[in-house]
CHARMM-style PDB file with segment names, atoms N, HN, CA, C and O in Angstrom:
ATOM      1  N   UNK     1     -21.012  -3.631 -33.269  1.00  0.00      PROA
ATOM      2  CA  UNK     1     -19.749  -3.180 -33.819  1.00  0.00      PROA
ATOM      3  C   UNK     1     -19.328  -1.843 -33.199  1.00  0.00      PROA
ATOM      4  O   UNK     1     -18.146  -1.628 -32.933  1.00  0.00      PROA
ATOM      5  N   UNK     2     -20.282  -0.956 -32.973  1.00  0.00      PROA
ATOM      6  HN  UNK     2     -21.243  -1.130 -33.189  1.00  0.00      PROA
ATOM      7  CA  UNK     2     -19.968   0.350 -32.396  1.00  0.00      PROA
ATOM      8  C   UNK     2     -19.457   0.198 -30.965  1.00  0.00      PROA
ATOM      9  O   UNK     2     -18.563   0.927 -30.538  1.00  0.00      PROA
ATOM     10  N   UNK     3     -20.036  -0.763 -30.221  1.00  0.00      PROA
ATOM     11  HN  UNK     3     -20.763  -1.356 -30.568  1.00  0.00      PROA
ATOM     12  CA  UNK     3     -19.595  -0.988 -28.847  1.00  0.00      PROA
ATOM     13  C   UNK     3     -18.164  -1.515 -28.835  1.00  0.00      PROA
ATOM     14  O   UNK     3     -17.367  -1.131 -27.979  1.00  0.00      PROA
ATOM     15  N   UNK     4     -17.836  -2.393 -29.782  1.00  0.00      PROA
ATOM     16  HN  UNK     4     -18.484  -2.705 -30.477  1.00  0.00      PROA
ATOM     17  CA  UNK     4     -16.490  -2.943 -29.876  1.00  0.00      PROA
ATOM     18  C   UNK     4     -15.490  -1.839 -30.224  1.00  0.00      PROA
ATOM     19  O   UNK     4     -14.386  -1.803 -29.680  1.00  0.00      PROA
ATOM     20  N   UNK     5     -15.880  -0.942 -31.128  1.00  0.00      PROA
ATOM     21  HN  UNK     5     -16.777  -0.972 -31.570  1.00  0.00      PROA
ATOM     22  CA  UNK     5     -15.007   0.167 -31.500  1.00  0.00      PROA
ATOM     23  C   UNK     5     -14.770   1.090 -30.309  1.00  0.00      PROA
ATOM     24  O   UNK     5     -13.649   1.546 -30.083  1.00  0.00      PROA
ATOM     25  N   UNK     6     -15.824   1.362 -29.555  1.00  0.00      PROA
ATOM     26  HN  UNK     6     -16.734   0.991 -29.738  1.00  0.00      PROA
ATOM     27  CA  UNK     6     -15.688   2.209 -28.367  1.00  0.00      PROA
ATOM     28  C   UNK     6     -14.778   1.546 -27.340  1.00  0.00      PROA
ATOM     29  O   UNK     6     -13.957   2.217 -26.715  1.00  0.00      PROA
ATOM     30  N   UNK     7     -14.916   0.239 -27.161  1.00  0.00      PROA
ATOM     31  HN  UNK     7     -15.582  -0.307 -27.669  1.00  0.00      PROA
ATOM     32  CA  UNK     7     -14.071  -0.486 -26.212  1.00  0.00      PROA
ATOM     33  C   UNK     7     -12.609  -0.441 -26.650  1.00  0.00      PROA
ATOM     34  O   UNK     7     -11.721  -0.271 -25.813  1.00  0.00      PROA
ATOM     35  N   UNK     8     -12.350  -0.590 -27.929  1.00  0.00      PROA
ATOM     36  HN  UNK     8     -13.070  -0.728 -28.609  1.00  0.00      PROA
ATOM     37  CA  UNK     8     -10.980  -0.520 -28.445  1.00  0.00      PROA
ATOM     38  C   UNK     8     -10.390   0.876 -28.264  1.00  0.00      PROA
ATOM     39  O   UNK     8      -9.195   1.011 -28.001  1.00  0.00      PROA
ATOM     40  N   UNK     9     -11.201   1.903 -28.401  1.00  0.00      PROA
ATOM     41  HN  UNK     9     -12.172   1.794 -28.615  1.00  0.00      PROA
ATOM     42  CA  UNK     9     -10.722   3.275 -28.173  1.00  0.00      PROA
ATOM     43  C   UNK     9     -10.344   3.480 -26.709  1.00  0.00      PROA
ATOM     44  O   UNK     9      -9.342   4.128 -26.405  1.00  0.00      PROA
ATOM     45  N   UNK    10     -11.141   2.931 -25.814  1.00  0.00      PROA
ATOM     46  HN  UNK    10     -11.955   2.404 -26.061  1.00  0.00      PROA
ATOM     47  CA  UNK    10     -10.841   3.040 -24.378  1.00  0.00      PROA
ATOM     48  C   UNK    10      -9.524   2.338 -24.066  1.00  0.00      PROA
ATOM     49  O   UNK    10      -8.688   2.875 -23.340  1.00  0.00      PROA
ATOM     50  N   UNK    11      -9.341   1.147 -24.609  1.00  0.00      PROA
ATOM     51  HN  UNK    11     -10.020   0.710 -25.199  1.00  0.00      PROA
ATOM     52  CA  UNK    11      -8.103   0.398 -24.391  1.00  0.00      PROA
ATOM     53  C   UNK    11      -6.914   1.160 -24.967  1.00  0.00      PROA
ATOM     54  O   UNK    11      -5.860   1.246 -24.336  1.00  0.00      PROA
ATOM     55  N   UNK    12      -7.088   1.714 -26.168  1.00  0.00      PROA
ATOM     56  HN  UNK    12      -7.944   1.645 -26.680  1.00  0.00      PROA
ATOM     57  CA  UNK    12      -6.022   2.481 -26.809  1.00  0.00      PROA
ATOM     58  C   UNK    12      -5.653   3.699 -25.967  1.00  0.00      PROA
ATOM     59  O   UNK    12      -4.472   4.000 -25.792  1.00  0.00      PROA
ATOM     60  N   UNK    13      -6.653   4.395 -25.447  1.00  0.00      PROA
ATOM     61  HN  UNK    13      -7.612   4.151 -25.589  1.00  0.00      PROA
ATOM     62  CA  UNK    13      -6.407   5.572 -24.609  1.00  0.00      PROA
ATOM     63  C   UNK    13      -5.660   5.180 -23.336  1.00  0.00      PROA
ATOM     64  O   UNK    13      -4.745   5.887 -22.913  1.00  0.00      PROA
ATOM     65  N   UNK    14      -6.040   4.067 -22.728  1.00  0.00      PROA
ATOM     66  HN  UNK    14      -6.783   3.493 -23.072  1.00  0.00      PROA
ATOM     67  CA  UNK    14      -5.366   3.581 -21.523  1.00  0.00      PROA
ATOM     68  C   UNK    14      -3.911   3.236 -21.815  1.00  0.00      PROA
ATOM     69  O   UNK    14      -3.025   3.569 -21.029  1.00  0.00      PROA
ATOM     70  N   UNK    15      -3.662   2.580 -22.924  1.00  0.00      PROA
ATOM     71  HN  UNK    15      -4.381   2.309 -23.563  1.00  0.00      PROA
ATOM     72  CA  UNK    15      -2.290   2.205 -23.279  1.00  0.00      PROA
ATOM     73  C   UNK    15      -1.436   3.446 -23.559  1.00  0.00      PROA
ATOM     74  O   UNK    15      -0.250   3.468 -23.230  1.00  0.00      PROA
ATOM     75  N   UNK    16      -2.026   4.463 -24.158  1.00  0.00      PROA
ATOM     76  HN  UNK    16      -2.989   4.445 -24.425  1.00  0.00      PROA
ATOM     77  CA  UNK    16      -1.286   5.710 -24.405  1.00  0.00      PROA
ATOM     78  C   UNK    16      -0.904   6.393 -23.088  1.00  0.00      PROA
ATOM     79  O   UNK    16       0.167   6.990 -22.983  1.00  0.00      PROA
ATOM     80  N   UNK    17      -1.786   6.303 -22.080  1.00  0.00      PROA
ATOM     81  HN  UNK    17      -2.656   5.818 -22.165  1.00  0.00      PROA
ATOM     82  CA  UNK    17      -1.447   6.869 -20.768  1.00  0.00      PROA
ATOM     83  C   UNK    17      -0.343   6.060 -20.096  1.00  0.00      PROA
ATOM     84  O   UNK    17       0.545   6.633 -19.465  1.00  0.00      PROA
ATOM     85  N   UNK    18      -0.386   4.753 -20.222  1.00  0.00      PROA
ATOM     86  HN  UNK    18      -1.107   4.287 -20.735  1.00  0.00      PROA
ATOM     87  CA  UNK    18       0.580   3.887 -19.550  1.00  0.00      PROA
ATOM     88  C   UNK    18       1.963   3.931 -20.167  1.00  0.00      PROA
ATOM     89  O   UNK    18       2.935   3.559 -19.509  1.00  0.00      PROA
ATOM     90  N   UNK    19       2.085   4.374 -21.412  1.00  0.00      PROA
ATOM     91  HN  UNK    19       1.295   4.675 -21.947  1.00  0.00      PROA
ATOM     92  CA  UNK    19       3.392   4.385 -22.067  1.00  0.00      PROA
ATOM     93  C   UNK    19       4.332   5.378 -21.387  1.00  0.00      PROA
ATOM     94  O   UNK    19       5.549   5.208 -21.458  1.00  0.00      PROA
ATOM     95  N   UNK    20       3.806   6.399 -20.735  1.00  0.00      PROA
ATOM     96  HN  UNK    20       2.818   6.537 -20.677  1.00  0.00      PROA
ATOM     97  CA  UNK    20       4.640   7.402 -20.088  1.00  0.00      PROA
ATOM     98  C   UNK    20       4.986   7.067 -18.644  1.00  0.00      PROA
ATOM     99  O   UNK    20       5.723   7.815 -18.001  1.00  0.00      PROA
ATOM    100  N   UNK    21       4.476   5.976 -18.130  1.00  0.00      PROA
ATOM    101  HN  UNK    21       3.877   5.369 -18.652  1.00  0.00      PROA
ATOM    102  CA  UNK    21       4.766   5.582 -16.747  1.00  0.00      PROA
ATOM    103  C   UNK    21       6.212   5.108 -16.667  1.00  0.00      PROA
ATOM    104  O   UNK    21       6.622   4.232 -17.428  1.00  0.00      PROA
ATOM    105  N   UNK    22       6.991   5.687 -15.743  1.00  0.00      PROA
ATOM    106  HN  UNK    22       6.658   6.399 -15.124  1.00  0.00      PROA
ATOM    107  CA  UNK    22       8.392   5.248 -15.639  1.00  0.00      PROA
ATOM    108  C   UNK    22       8.484   3.807 -15.139  1.00  0.00      PROA
ATOM    109  O   UNK    22       7.737   3.410 -14.245  1.00  0.00      PROA
ATOM    110  N   UNK    23       9.381   3.042 -15.705  1.00  0.00      PROA
ATOM    111  HN  UNK    23       9.988   3.365 -16.432  1.00  0.00      PROA
ATOM    112  CA  UNK    23       9.558   1.629 -15.359  1.00  0.00      PROA
ATOM    113  C   UNK    23      10.867   1.434 -14.611  1.00  0.00      PROA
ATOM    114  O   UNK    23      11.802   2.221 -14.761  1.00  0.00      PROA
ATOM    115  N   UNK    24      10.926   0.398 -13.819  1.00  0.00      PROA
ATOM    116  HN  UNK    24      10.166  -0.241 -13.697  1.00  0.00      PROA
ATOM    117  CA  UNK    24      12.180   0.011 -13.178  1.00  0.00      PROA
ATOM    118  C   UNK    24      12.224  -1.504 -13.099  1.00  0.00      PROA
ATOM    119  O   UNK    24      11.192  -2.175 -13.130  1.00  0.00      PROA
ATOM    120  N   UNK    25      13.424  -2.025 -12.999  1.00  0.00      PROA
ATOM    121  HN  UNK    25      14.262  -1.480 -12.973  1.00  0.00      PROA
ATOM    122  CA  UNK    25      13.581  -3.470 -12.930  1.00  0.00      PROA
ATOM    123  C   UNK    25      13.108  -3.973 -11.568  1.00  0.00      PROA
ATOM    124  O   UNK    25      13.178  -3.261 -10.566  1.00  0.00      PROA
ATOM    125  N   UNK    26      12.630  -5.205 -11.555  1.00  0.00      PROA
ATOM    126  HN  UNK    26      12.574  -5.783 -12.369  1.00  0.00      PROA
ATOM    127  CA  UNK    26      12.115  -5.802 -10.328  1.00  0.00      PROA
ATOM    128  C   UNK    26      13.220  -5.901  -9.276  1.00  0.00      PROA
ATOM    129  O   UNK    26      12.971  -5.672  -8.093  1.00  0.00      PROA
ATOM    130  N   UNK    27      14.419  -6.236  -9.696  1.00  0.00      PROA
ATOM    131  HN  UNK    27      14.621  -6.422 -10.657  1.00  0.00      PROA
ATOM    132  CA  UNK    27      15.518  -6.358  -8.731  1.00  0.00      PROA
ATOM    133  C   UNK    27      15.812  -5.018  -8.066  1.00  0.00      PROA
ATOM    134  O   UNK    27      16.109  -4.971  -6.872  1.00  0.00      PROA
ATOM    135  N   UNK    28      15.733  -3.934  -8.826  1.00  0.00      PROA
ATOM    136  HN  UNK    28      15.492  -3.973  -9.796  1.00  0.00      PROA
ATOM    137  CA  UNK    28      15.948  -2.598  -8.256  1.00  0.00      PROA
ATOM    138  C   UNK    28      14.821  -2.232  -7.290  1.00  0.00      PROA
ATOM    139  O   UNK    28      15.069  -1.663  -6.227  1.00  0.00      PROA
ATOM    140  N   UNK    29      13.583  -2.559  -7.664  1.00  0.00      PROA
ATOM    141  HN  UNK    29      13.381  -3.021  -8.528  1.00  0.00      PROA
ATOM    142  CA  UNK    29      12.446  -2.276  -6.791  1.00  0.00      PROA
ATOM    143  C   UNK    29      12.552  -3.071  -5.492  1.00  0.00      PROA
ATOM    144  O   UNK    29      12.247  -2.548  -4.420  1.00  0.00      PROA
ATOM    145  N   UNK    30      12.982  -4.327  -5.579  1.00  0.00      PROA
ATOM    146  HN  UNK    30      13.230  -4.752  -6.449  1.00  0.00      PROA
ATOM    147  CA  UNK    30      13.144  -5.150  -4.372  1.00  0.00      PROA
ATOM    148  C   UNK    30      14.203  -4.567  -3.448  1.00  0.00      PROA
ATOM    149  O   UNK    30      14.023  -4.546  -2.230  1.00  0.00      PROA
ATOM    150  N   UNK    31      15.305  -4.094  -4.020  1.00  0.00      PROA
ATOM    151  HN  UNK    31      15.451  -4.111  -5.009  1.00  0.00      PROA
ATOM    152  CA  UNK    31      16.353  -3.490  -3.197  1.00  0.00      PROA
ATOM    153  C   UNK    31      15.842  -2.233  -2.501  1.00  0.00      PROA
ATOM    154  O   UNK    31      16.159  -1.999  -1.334  1.00  0.00      PROA
ATOM    155  N   UNK    32      15.059  -1.429  -3.203  1.00  0.00      PROA
ATOM    156  HN  UNK    32      14.802  -1.620  -4.150  1.00  0.00      PROA
ATOM    157  CA  UNK    32      14.500  -0.220  -2.598  1.00  0.00      PROA
ATOM    158  C   UNK    32      13.519  -0.562  -1.475  1.00  0.00      PROA
ATOM    159  O   UNK    32      13.499   0.106  -0.441  1.00  0.00      PROA
ATOM    160  N   UNK    33      12.713  -1.596  -1.677  1.00  0.00      PROA
ATOM    161  HN  UNK    33      12.729  -2.139  -2.517  1.00  0.00      PROA
ATOM    162  CA  UNK    33      11.765  -2.018  -0.635  1.00  0.00      PROA
ATOM    163  C   UNK    33      12.518  -2.531   0.584  1.00  0.00      PROA
ATOM    164  O   UNK    33      12.157  -2.207   1.715  1.00  0.00      PROA
ATOM    165  N   UNK    34      13.558  -3.326   0.368  1.00  0.00      PROA
ATOM    166  HN  UNK    34      13.852  -3.590  -0.551  1.00  0.00      PROA
ATOM    167  CA  UNK    34      14.340  -3.850   1.483  1.00  0.00      PROA
ATOM    168  C   UNK    34      15.032  -2.722   2.247  1.00  0.00      PROA
ATOM    169  O   UNK    34      15.114  -2.766   3.474  1.00  0.00      PROA
ATOM    170  N   UNK    35      15.527  -1.721   1.534  1.00  0.00      PROA
ATOM    171  HN  UNK    35      15.461  -1.685   0.537  1.00  0.00      PROA
ATOM    172  CA  UNK    35      16.162  -0.583   2.186  1.00  0.00      PROA
ATOM    173  C   UNK    35      15.145   0.203   3.003  1.00  0.00      PROA
ATOM    174  O   UNK    35      15.439   0.627   4.121  1.00  0.00      PROA
ATOM    175  N   UNK    36      13.953   0.400   2.450  1.00  0.00      PROA
ATOM    176  HN  UNK    36      13.715   0.056   1.541  1.00  0.00      PROA
ATOM    177  CA  UNK    36      12.906   1.128   3.173  1.00  0.00      PROA
ATOM    178  C   UNK    36      12.531   0.392   4.454  1.00  0.00      PROA
ATOM    179  O   UNK    36      12.376   1.006   5.509  1.00  0.00      PROA
ATOM    180  N   UNK    37      12.387  -0.920   4.356  1.00  0.00      PROA
ATOM    181  HN  UNK    37      12.513  -1.420   3.499  1.00  0.00      PROA
ATOM    182  CA  UNK    37      12.008  -1.720   5.524  1.00  0.00      PROA
ATOM    183  C   UNK    37      13.084  -1.648   6.600  1.00  0.00      PROA
ATOM    184  O   UNK    37      12.779  -1.468   7.779  1.00  0.00      PROA
ATOM    185  N   UNK    38      14.336  -1.786   6.194  1.00  0.00      PROA
ATOM    186  HN  UNK    38      14.584  -1.932   5.237  1.00  0.00      PROA
ATOM    187  CA  UNK    38      15.399  -1.753   7.203  1.00  0.00      PROA
ATOM    188  C   UNK    38      15.559  -0.353   7.799  1.00  0.00      PROA
ATOM    189  O   UNK    38      15.920  -0.228   8.969  1.00  0.00      PROA
ATOM    190  N   UNK    39      15.298   0.700   7.021  1.00  0.00      PROA
ATOM    191  HN  UNK    39      15.005   0.598   6.071  1.00  0.00      PROA
ATOM    192  CA  UNK    39      15.389   2.067   7.548  1.00  0.00      PROA
ATOM    193  C   UNK    39      14.276   2.383   8.537  1.00  0.00      PROA
ATOM    194  O   UNK    39      14.469   3.192   9.445  1.00  0.00      PROA
ATOM    195  N   UNK    40      13.113   1.759   8.375  1.00  0.00      PROA
ATOM    196  HN  UNK    40      12.956   1.102   7.637  1.00  0.00      PROA
ATOM    197  CA  UNK    40      11.956   2.091   9.195  1.00  0.00      PROA
ATOM    198  C   UNK    40      11.574   1.002  10.189  1.00  0.00      PROA
ATOM    199  O   UNK    40      10.500   1.070  10.788  1.00  0.00      PROA
ATOM    200  N   UNK    41      12.425   0.003  10.377  1.00  0.00      PROA
ATOM    201  HN  UNK    41      13.297  -0.052   9.891  1.00  0.00      PROA
ATOM    202  CA  UNK    41      12.046  -1.084  11.281  1.00  0.00      PROA
ATOM    203  C   UNK    41      11.995  -0.644  12.739  1.00  0.00      PROA
ATOM    204  O   UNK    41      11.319  -1.286  13.542  1.00  0.00      PROA
ATOM    205  N   UNK    42      12.683   0.424  13.101  1.00  0.00      PROA
ATOM    206  HN  UNK    42      13.232   0.946  12.449  1.00  0.00      PROA
ATOM    207  CA  UNK    42      12.608   0.897  14.489  1.00  0.00      PROA
ATOM    208  C   UNK    42      11.241   1.514  14.795  1.00  0.00      PROA
ATOM    209  O   UNK    42      10.846   1.582  15.959  1.00  0.00      PROA
ATOM    210  N   UNK    43      10.517   1.962  13.772  1.00  0.00      PROA
ATOM    211  HN  UNK    43      10.837   1.907  12.826  1.00  0.00      PROA
ATOM    212  CA  UNK    43       9.189   2.555  13.958  1.00  0.00      PROA
ATOM    213  C   UNK    43       8.063   1.533  13.824  1.00  0.00      PROA
ATOM    214  O   UNK    43       6.895   1.873  14.013  1.00  0.00      PROA
ATOM    215  N   UNK    44       8.397   0.296  13.503  1.00  0.00      PROA
ATOM    216  HN  UNK    44       9.346   0.020  13.350  1.00  0.00      PROA
ATOM    217  CA  UNK    44       7.385  -0.720  13.233  1.00  0.00      PROA
ATOM    218  C   UNK    44       6.851  -1.299  14.533  1.00  0.00      PROA
ATOM    219  O   UNK    44       7.577  -1.964  15.273  1.00  0.00      PROA
ATOM    220  N   UNK    45       5.593  -1.045  14.801  1.00  0.00      PROA
ATOM    221  HN  UNK    45       5.004  -0.505  14.200  1.00  0.00      PROA
ATOM    222  CA  UNK    45       4.973  -1.512  16.051  1.00  0.00      PROA
ATOM    223  C   UNK    45       4.781  -3.025  16.068  1.00  0.00      PROA
ATOM    224  O   UNK    45       4.711  -3.627  17.139  1.00  0.00      PROA
ATOM    225  N   UNK    46       4.697  -3.642  14.901  1.00  0.00      PROA
ATOM    226  HN  UNK    46       4.754  -3.153  14.030  1.00  0.00      PROA
ATOM    227  CA  UNK    46       4.546  -5.093  14.875  1.00  0.00      PROA
ATOM    228  C   UNK    46       5.836  -5.796  15.290  1.00  0.00      PROA
ATOM    229  O   UNK    46       5.792  -6.914  15.803  1.00  0.00      PROA
ATOM    230  N   UNK    47       6.985  -5.152  15.074  1.00  0.00      PROA
ATOM    231  HN  UNK    47       7.021  -4.243  14.658  1.00  0.00      PROA
ATOM    232  CA  UNK    47       8.261  -5.736  15.488  1.00  0.00      PROA
ATOM    233  C   UNK    47       8.623  -5.380  16.919  1.00  0.00      PROA
ATOM    234  O   UNK    47       9.109  -6.229  17.666  1.00  0.00      PROA
ATOM    235  N   UNK    48       8.390  -4.131  17.309  1.00  0.00      PROA
ATOM    236  HN  UNK    48       7.995  -3.441  16.702  1.00  0.00      PROA
ATOM    237  CA  UNK    48       8.855  -3.627  18.599  1.00  0.00      PROA
ATOM    238  C   UNK    48       7.766  -3.542  19.655  1.00  0.00      PROA
ATOM    239  O   UNK    48       8.072  -3.362  20.834  1.00  0.00      PROA
ATOM    240  N   UNK    49       6.539  -3.663  19.277  1.00  0.00      PROA
ATOM    241  HN  UNK    49       6.290  -3.809  18.319  1.00  0.00      PROA
ATOM    242  CA  UNK    49       5.447  -3.483  20.220  1.00  0.00      PROA
ATOM    243  C   UNK    49       5.124  -2.008  20.400  1.00  0.00      PROA
ATOM    244  O   UNK    49       5.789  -1.145  19.827  1.00  0.00      PROA
ATOM    245  N   UNK    50       4.117  -1.727  21.188  1.00  0.00      PROA
ATOM    246  HN  UNK    50       3.577  -2.428  21.654  1.00  0.00      PROA
ATOM    247  CA  UNK    50       3.694  -0.355  21.421  1.00  0.00      PROA
ATOM    248  C   UNK    50       4.345   0.182  22.684  1.00  0.00      PROA
ATOM    249  O   UNK    50       4.633  -0.568  23.616  1.00  0.00      PROA
ATOM    250  N   UNK    51       4.574   1.495  22.704  1.00  0.00      PROA
ATOM    251  HN  UNK    51       4.339   2.104  21.946  1.00  0.00      PROA
ATOM    252  CA  UNK    51       5.215   2.103  23.868  1.00  0.00      PROA
ATOM    253  C   UNK    51       4.298   2.069  25.083  1.00  0.00      PROA
ATOM    254  O   UNK    51       4.771   1.934  26.211  1.00  0.00      PROA
ATOM    255  N   UNK    52       2.991   2.190  24.863  1.00  0.00      PROA
ATOM    256  HN  UNK    52       2.607   2.300  23.947  1.00  0.00      PROA
ATOM    257  CA  UNK    52       2.028   2.081  25.963  1.00  0.00      PROA
ATOM    258  C   UNK    52       0.716   1.551  25.390  1.00  0.00      PROA
ATOM    259  O   UNK    52       0.532   1.519  24.173  1.00  0.00      PROA
ATOM    260  N   UNK    53      -0.179   1.142  26.256  1.00  0.00      PROA
ATOM    261  HN  UNK    53      -0.030   1.167  27.245  1.00  0.00      PROA
ATOM    262  CA  UNK    53      -1.459   0.616  25.788  1.00  0.00      PROA
ATOM    263  C   UNK    53      -2.340   1.702  25.173  1.00  0.00      PROA
ATOM    264  O   UNK    53      -3.223   1.402  24.370  1.00  0.00      PROA
ATOM    265  N   UNK    54      -2.105   2.959  25.544  1.00  0.00      PROA
ATOM    266  HN  UNK    54      -1.388   3.203  26.196  1.00  0.00      PROA
ATOM    267  CA  UNK    54      -2.925   4.039  24.991  1.00  0.00      PROA
ATOM    268  C   UNK    54      -2.701   4.235  23.496  1.00  0.00      PROA
ATOM    269  O   UNK    54      -3.620   4.644  22.787  1.00  0.00      PROA
ATOM    270  N   UNK    55      -1.497   3.951  23.003  1.00  0.00      PROA
ATOM    271  HN  UNK    55      -0.750   3.618  23.578  1.00  0.00      PROA
ATOM    272  CA  UNK    55      -1.200   4.124  21.585  1.00  0.00      PROA
ATOM    273  C   UNK    55      -1.580   2.905  20.764  1.00  0.00      PROA
ATOM    274  O   UNK    55      -1.554   2.962  19.534  1.00  0.00      PROA
ATOM    275  N   UNK    56      -1.923   1.833  21.397  1.00  0.00      PROA
ATOM    276  HN  UNK    56      -1.944   1.786  22.396  1.00  0.00      PROA
ATOM    277  CA  UNK    56      -2.286   0.608  20.708  1.00  0.00      PROA
ATOM    278  C   UNK    56      -3.721   0.716  20.185  1.00  0.00      PROA
ATOM    279  O   UNK    56      -4.657   0.726  20.985  1.00  0.00      PROA
ATOM    280  N   UNK    57      -3.919   0.799  18.859  1.00  0.00      PROA
ATOM    281  HN  UNK    57      -3.159   0.791  18.210  1.00  0.00      PROA
ATOM    282  CA  UNK    57      -5.276   0.900  18.324  1.00  0.00      PROA
ATOM    283  C   UNK    57      -6.037  -0.423  18.405  1.00  0.00      PROA
ATOM    284  O   UNK    57      -7.249  -0.447  18.194  1.00  0.00      PROA
ATOM    285  N   UNK    58      -5.345  -1.524  18.707  1.00  0.00      PROA
ATOM    286  HN  UNK    58      -4.360  -1.505  18.878  1.00  0.00      PROA
ATOM    287  CA  UNK    58      -5.973  -2.838  18.745  1.00  0.00      PROA
ATOM    288  C   UNK    58      -6.299  -3.303  20.161  1.00  0.00      PROA
ATOM    289  O   UNK    58      -6.730  -4.441  20.351  1.00  0.00      PROA
ATOM    290  N   UNK    59      -6.102  -2.448  21.149  1.00  0.00      PROA
ATOM    291  HN  UNK    59      -5.752  -1.524  20.995  1.00  0.00      PROA
ATOM    292  CA  UNK    59      -6.370  -2.840  22.534  1.00  0.00      PROA
ATOM    293  C   UNK    59      -7.873  -3.058  22.713  1.00  0.00      PROA
ATOM    294  O   UNK    59      -8.693  -2.528  21.963  1.00  0.00      PROA
ATOM    295  N   UNK    60      -8.200  -3.837  23.709  1.00  0.00      PROA
ATOM    296  HN  UNK    60      -7.534  -4.267  24.318  1.00  0.00      PROA
ATOM    297  CA  UNK    60      -9.604  -4.100  23.980  1.00  0.00      PROA
ATOM    298  C   UNK    60     -10.197  -2.861  24.626  1.00  0.00      PROA
ATOM    299  O   UNK    60      -9.617  -2.269  25.536  1.00  0.00      PROA
ATOM    300  N   UNK    61     -11.336  -2.498  24.143  1.00  0.00      PROA
ATOM    301  HN  UNK    61     -11.806  -2.980  23.404  1.00  0.00      PROA
ATOM    302  CA  UNK    61     -12.021  -1.309  24.675  1.00  0.00      PROA
ATOM    303  C   UNK    61     -12.644  -1.664  26.021  1.00  0.00      PROA
ATOM    304  O   UNK    61     -12.964  -2.820  26.298  1.00  0.00      PROA
ATOM    305  N   UNK    62     -12.803  -0.643  26.840  1.00  0.00      PROA
ATOM    306  HN  UNK    62     -12.543   0.296  26.615  1.00  0.00      PROA
ATOM    307  CA  UNK    62     -13.419  -0.844  28.144  1.00  0.00      PROA
ATOM    308  C   UNK    62     -14.874  -1.263  27.931  1.00  0.00      PROA
ATOM    309  O   UNK    62     -15.583  -0.701  27.097  1.00  0.00      PROA
ATOM    310  N   UNK    63     -15.288  -2.235  28.684  1.00  0.00      PROA
ATOM    311  HN  UNK    63     -14.712  -2.692  29.362  1.00  0.00      PROA
ATOM    312  CA  UNK    63     -16.675  -2.692  28.544  1.00  0.00      PROA
ATOM    313  C   UNK    63     -17.606  -1.764  29.308  1.00  0.00      PROA
ATOM    314  O   UNK    63     -17.199  -1.098  30.260  1.00  0.00      PROA
ATOM    315  N   UNK    64     -18.816  -1.733  28.892  1.00  0.00      PROA
ATOM    316  HN  UNK    64     -19.146  -2.274  28.119  1.00  0.00      PROA
ATOM    317  CA  UNK    64     -19.815  -0.874  29.526  1.00  0.00      PROA
ATOM    318  C   UNK    64     -20.351  -1.588  30.775  1.00  0.00      PROA
ATOM    319  O   UNK    64     -20.772  -2.743  30.706  1.00  0.00      PROA
ATOM    320  N   UNK    65     -20.330  -0.906  31.883  1.00  0.00      PROA
ATOM    321  HN  UNK    65     -19.989   0.032  31.939  1.00  0.00      PROA
ATOM    322  CA  UNK    65     -20.822  -1.488  33.129  1.00  0.00      PROA
ATOM    323  C   UNK    65     -22.123  -0.804  33.510  1.00  0.00      PROA
ATOM    324  O   UNK    65     -22.178   0.420  33.636  1.00  0.00      PROA
ATOM    325  N   UNK    66     -23.167  -1.596  33.693  1.00  0.00      PROA
ATOM    326  HN  UNK    66     -23.122  -2.590  33.591  1.00  0.00      PROA
ATOM    327  CA  UNK    66     -24.452  -1.047  34.096  1.00  0.00      PROA
ATOM    328  C   UNK    66     -24.577  -1.220  35.590  1.00  0.00      PROA
ATOM    329  O   UNK    66     -24.426  -2.322  36.117  1.00  0.00      PROA
ATOM    330  N   UNK    67     -24.857  -0.113  36.274  1.00  0.00      PROA
ATOM    331  HN  UNK    67     -24.980   0.783  35.846  1.00  0.00      PROA
ATOM    332  CA  UNK    67     -24.955  -0.159  37.738  1.00  0.00      PROA
ATOM    333  C   UNK    67     -26.325  -0.512  38.187  1.00  0.00      PROA
ATOM    334  OT1 UNK    67     -26.579  -0.594  39.389  1.00  0.00      PROA
TER     335      UNK     67
END
């Protein structure tokens, strides 16, 4: 019983913290995400590619050559 009471107190404390979190409608959040994506698409390397191979973090590393 004591463990259940402690668990309920933890849940109650969490809910009290979450009540102050600002909320927004999903449609508003989607519009903000779409605006962010369209504003930053010129910087997106997946859409435009990399300016050079040196900036590409996914390039193949030079292999080790044993002489």
